C-alpha angles and dihedrals in degrees: 000000000000117000122192123184126196111203141149087221108047091163090071090071099053098087096040099047092039097054143070120337095352091057092046091049090056091046089053088050091237088127142009125209132207125176117196129190102226089203084079087069096054110124098209129086094244093052092230117169100183139055142178116287119253109250093029130260140138124310136010130285127223111247121239098228102069094046094043091051093045094050092045091050091052092047090051092058095061142040090221119105105229130209106234110213120197115200109217141138091242093058128102114284111262118247140172088255089059090048090054090049093051092046088068092062126097097211132026128183118195120200113203115197134196136187122037098326149293131299101261092234089071090061094043101048115024108022123090098179135026114199136184120190092208148337097285137080126249129195090252144346097264098093091046091051090051091052092050094045091051093048092048101043094052088060095057115109114271096009098107119053094230113054090208095055098089092041093055096044121119110275094016090088093037092254136078115265122262122250119277131217135184137182136343100056090207117040115177090330093310106122134202111246111269098240091061093058096038096090088225105126094195091056091045093051092047092048091051092048092050094047091047088054091045093052092047093047091049100042109021109019088160089072090063091060092072098031119101107223121212118226090260092049091050089053093048093047090051089053091050093051091050091048092051 
């Protein structure tokens, strides 16, 4: 996968893209990153990228020209047809399903805005996706882009050590993930649940399924509304509700 980022603050990405799983993914050649300052594409002598909004109002608006020219330059360097992702509060709320969708692409371009907003022609003519990572407003789109890049890259083949890891993550299955424990089995009197140390894989799987349902029912019951329960899961959920 190729990932391009358009940002007025490219230095913000150095630590994130150069660390941990994102760094290893690039070393494995599963992904390549390029961060471009779209101010470099401004066509005026002062390199300005924003201007006052027509009709008046607070704040400044990002001009269409620098972002159009930057995206067109990137597109012209490859035969791939990129998805162009605009980070903005008005976009669709980001989910694991969207991460899985984007992970199937060969080329992603992220546009990180600042100031009051974007010239609407950017949305109308060059953007394929508008995404918000939550119902709150950030100073700019950089942090949102980092979140999305991290969630997408970890899904690429060969990036995580265990091929099952992304499949078993919370939200990937439609439910929250079950609790995890490691050694020692008894820490300060707090013991690991018996099924996990029983050696009986059927009991372990059933315990994990039940605790995944319990955690989802307790913390995100809305997820159960769109989740199709198996007969066993219906039985386990009924037990959980009686226990609670």
